C-alpha positions as a Python dict, from the first residue, in 0.01 Angstrom:
ca = {
    (1, 'M'): (0, 0, 0),
    (2, 'E'): (240, -104, -270),
    (3, 'S'): (327, 273, -331),
    (4, 'S'): (397, 313, 20),
    (5, 'R'): (665, 7, 9),
    (6, 'S'): (819, 156, -329),
    (7, 'K'): (870, 478, -141),
    (8, 'Q'): (1034, 324, 142),
    (9, 'A'): (1277, 110, -78),
    (10, 'S'): (1368, 408, -288),
    (11, 'A'): (1398, 645, -8),
    (12, 'P'): (1772, 798, -15),
    (13, 'W'): (2009, 689, 274),
    (14, 'R'): (2021, 929, 572),
    (15, 'P'): (2344, 1069, 695),
    (16, 'R'): (2314, 817, 993),
    (17, 'K'): (2351, 521, 741),
    (18, 'Y'): (2661, 666, 585),
    (19, 'V'): (2819, 714, 921),
    (20, 'L'): (2732, 343, 1058),
    (21, 'V'): (2874, 198, 724),
    (22, 'G'): (3159, 417, 728),
    (23, 'M'): (3230, 313, 1095),
    (24, 'G'): (3189, -54, 998),
    (25, 'V'): (3430, -30, 716),
    (26, 'I'): (3708, 141, 938),
    (27, 'L'): (3646, -106, 1203),
    (28, 'G'): (3674, -413, 964),
    (29, 'A'): (3995, -273, 813),
    (30, 'S'): (4136, -201, 1171),
    (31, 'A'): (4082, -563, 1264),
    (32, 'L'): (4256, -699, 933),
    (33, 'V'): (4552, -469, 998),
    (34, 'I'): (4593, -582, 1363),
    (35, 'I'): (4558, -952, 1280),
    (36, 'T'): (4793, -924, 977),
    (37, 'S'): (5052, -728, 1206),
    (38, 'I'): (5046, -994, 1492),
    (39, 'I'): (5078, -1296, 1246),
    (40, 'L'): (5374, -1114, 1071),
    (41, 'Q'): (5546, -981, 1379),
    (42, 'P'): (5910, -1041, 1338),
    (43, 'A'): (6083, -1287, 1577),
    (44, 'N'): (6368, -1197, 1798),
    (45, 'I'): (6637, -1363, 1604),
    (46, 'S'): (6963, -1448, 1786),
    (47, 'F'): (7322, -1536, 1668),
    (48, 'S'): (7607, -1690, 1827),
    (49, 'A'): (7962, -1811, 1724),
    (50, 'T'): (8133, -2108, 1815),
    (51, 'D'): (8432, -2358, 1690),
    (52, 'F'): (8715, -2094, 1639),
    (53, 'S'): (9019, -2218, 1465),
    (54, 'F'): (9324, -2090, 1281),
    (55, 'L'): (9422, -2291, 969),
    (56, 'A'): (9719, -2262, 746),
    (57, 'T'): (9690, -2208, 374),
    (58, 'S'): (9926, -2262, 96),
    (59, 'N'): (10025, -1914, 21),
    (60, 'N'): (10174, -1846, 399),
    (61, 'S'): (9836, -1682, 498),
    (62, 'K'): (9616, -1786, 783),
    (63, 'V'): (9235, -1857, 791),
    (64, 'F'): (9037, -1747, 1093),
    (65, 'A'): (8753, -1990, 1091),
    (66, 'F'): (8423, -2028, 1314),
    (67, 'K'): (8074, -2135, 1289),
    (68, 'L'): (7776, -1867, 1308),
    (69, 'T'): (7447, -2013, 1430),
    (70, 'S'): (7135, -1814, 1382),
    (71, 'H'): (6839, -1919, 1618),
    (72, 'N'): (6475, -1853, 1512),
    (73, 'P'): (6249, -1908, 1795),
    (74, 'S'): (5915, -1796, 1620),
    (75, 'H'): (5661, -2101, 1582),
    (76, 'R'): (5470, -1886, 1303),
    (77, 'A'): (5740, -1715, 1086),
    (78, 'G'): (6038, -1861, 890),
    (79, 'L'): (6311, -1648, 761),
    (80, 'V'): (6456, -1553, 418),
    (81, 'Y'): (6770, -1384, 433),
    (82, 'R'): (6853, -1154, 135),
    (83, 'Y'): (7219, -1062, 229),
    (84, 'I'): (7452, -1141, 519),
    (85, 'S'): (7781, -969, 565),
    (86, 'V'): (8028, -1088, 827),
    (87, 'S'): (8356, -923, 940),
    (88, 'V'): (8608, -975, 1208),
    (89, 'Q'): (8747, -685, 1434),
    (90, 'L'): (9097, -728, 1550),
    (91, 'Q'): (9215, -544, 1850),
    (92, 'H'): (9581, -545, 2008),
    (93, 'N'): (9543, -614, 2371),
    (94, 'Q'): (9890, -484, 2466),
    (95, 'N'): (9902, -180, 2259),
    (96, 'P'): (9565, 9, 2273),
    (97, 'N'): (9690, 290, 2064),
    (98, 'V'): (9688, 30, 1760),
    (99, 'R'): (9355, 105, 1587),
    (100, 'K'): (9110, -173, 1545),
    (101, 'T'): (9126, -351, 1209),
    (102, 'S'): (8820, -496, 1048),
    (103, 'V'): (8869, -806, 830),
    (104, 'P'): (8588, -900, 585),
    (105, 'A'): (8486, -1280, 628),
    (106, 'A'): (8307, -1496, 366),
    (107, 'L'): (8035, -1771, 421),
    (108, 'V'): (8152, -2104, 299),
    (109, 'R'): (7960, -2399, 168),
    (110, 'V'): (7626, -2252, 149),
    (111, 'P'): (7399, -2404, -103),
    (112, 'N'): (7183, -2202, -319),
    (113, 'Y'): (7277, -1874, -134),
    (114, 'G'): (7216, -1674, -452),
    (115, 'L'): (6838, -1765, -410),
    (116, 'G'): (6825, -1657, -48),
    (117, 'L'): (6939, -1843, 250),
    (118, 'Q'): (6607, -1986, 405),
    (119, 'Q'): (6572, -2065, 800),
    (120, 'E'): (6255, -2259, 888),
    (121, 'R'): (6046, -2154, 1183),
    (122, 'N'): (6149, -2260, 1528),
    (123, 'S'): (6484, -2369, 1419),
    (124, 'S'): (6863, -2307, 1414),
    (125, 'K'): (7103, -2255, 1125),
    (126, 'T'): (7460, -2286, 1127),
    (127, 'M'): (7694, -2141, 858),
    (128, 'A'): (8081, -2189, 816),
    (129, 'V'): (8271, -1848, 809),
    (130, 'E'): (8627, -1783, 715),
    (131, 'A'): (8844, -1470, 725),
    (132, 'F'): (9175, -1473, 568),
    (133, 'L'): (9484, -1303, 719),
    (134, 'D'): (9826, -1259, 552),
    (135, 'D'): (10132, -1393, 743),
    (136, 'R'): (10256, -1064, 869),
    (137, 'F'): (9921, -950, 968),
    (138, 'Y'): (9855, -1273, 1163),
    (139, 'S'): (10188, -1252, 1345),
    (140, 'F'): (10105, -892, 1469),
    (141, 'Y'): (9782, -981, 1600),
    (142, 'S'): (9839, -1351, 1724),
    (143, 'S'): (10083, -1229, 1982),
    (144, 'N'): (9804, -1083, 2207),
    (145, 'A'): (9497, -980, 2042),
    (146, 'S'): (9131, -1050, 2038),
    (147, 'A'): (8874, -1072, 1783),
    (148, 'T'): (8501, -928, 1783),
    (149, 'I'): (8271, -1087, 1511),
    (150, 'M'): (8034, -829, 1350),
    (151, 'L'): (7726, -938, 1127),
    (152, 'F'): (7498, -728, 933),
    (153, 'A'): (7191, -911, 728),
    (154, 'Q'): (6891, -819, 564),
    (155, 'A'): (6599, -1053, 607),
    (156, 'R'): (6238, -1097, 560),
    (157, 'F'): (6001, -1302, 788),
    (158, 'K'): (5741, -1512, 612),
    (159, 'V'): (5411, -1694, 701),
    (160, 'G'): (5298, -1919, 423),
    (161, 'L'): (5305, -1696, 109),
    (162, 'A'): (5296, -1366, 286),
    (163, 'R'): (5630, -1201, 367),
    (164, 'T'): (5714, -876, 580),
    (165, 'R'): (5921, -585, 457),
    (166, 'L'): (6302, -605, 471),
    (167, 'Y'): (6447, -577, 817),
    (168, 'N'): (6804, -510, 892),
    (169, 'I'): (6977, -708, 1141),
    (170, 'R'): (7310, -571, 1305),
    (171, 'V'): (7485, -774, 1595),
    (172, 'R'): (7824, -780, 1780),
    (173, 'C'): (7951, -1108, 1944),
    (174, 'Q'): (8153, -1155, 2244),
    (175, 'R'): (8514, -1093, 2216),
    (176, 'V'): (8742, -1408, 2154),
    (177, 'D'): (9112, -1407, 2280),
    (178, 'L'): (9330, -1534, 2005),
    (179, 'L'): (9580, -1651, 2272),
    (180, 'L'): (9339, -1927, 2401),
    (181, 'F'): (9414, -2141, 2089),
    (182, 'S'): (9694, -2191, 1839),
    (183, 'E'): (9718, -2302, 1485),
    (184, 'G'): (9511, -2629, 1396),
    (185, 'N'): (9364, -2618, 1751),
    (186, 'H'): (8975, -2558, 1799),
    (187, 'L'): (8833, -2341, 2064),
    (188, 'Q'): (8474, -2462, 2142),
    (189, 'K'): (8378, -2139, 2329),
    (190, 'I'): (8051, -1998, 2247),
    (191, 'A'): (8049, -1627, 2184),
    (192, 'N'): (7682, -1498, 2214),
    (193, 'C'): (7594, -1199, 2006),
    (194, 'S'): (7372, -904, 2084),
    (195, 'A'): (7224, -625, 1895),
    (196, 'A'): (7501, -360, 1778),
}
């Protein structure tokens, strides 16, 4: 009786057992991948720009300033921006033959930007942005022009300690007519942004 039990215990696995174990491992790994991808699914981040103004500087140049707001609707994932680049594309309305001109803009007063700009889940984050225009450039475009804000960013989504791969974000905001406000005045219009 003992010999028959020892034979059953030491009997080699049949191919059917290997197939069943392999299928179990594949199903478990698939379930893990699906659950992880659902948890770390990137949210639909949206942007808007508002509070536009022209400010004078001491060296006869003008600052085109506005506030850029990032909206993160996800209740699970926070956001870590690795890189944000903003530019202002100027277009002369009366003379369409004049080529559109892109002016770089910079984020101002962003603490610990070098460590990565972080945004919590289900929140909005507002950043001040400024673009510098020299006096001749400003006088040409301020007569009858519009501005389009372009944004390129790289960010990771994070849930707890887990982080996703790096995502590229490109958006273009609605055009803003520069004739609607003069130097020192603020334009409270909201320019919503969409994927570029």
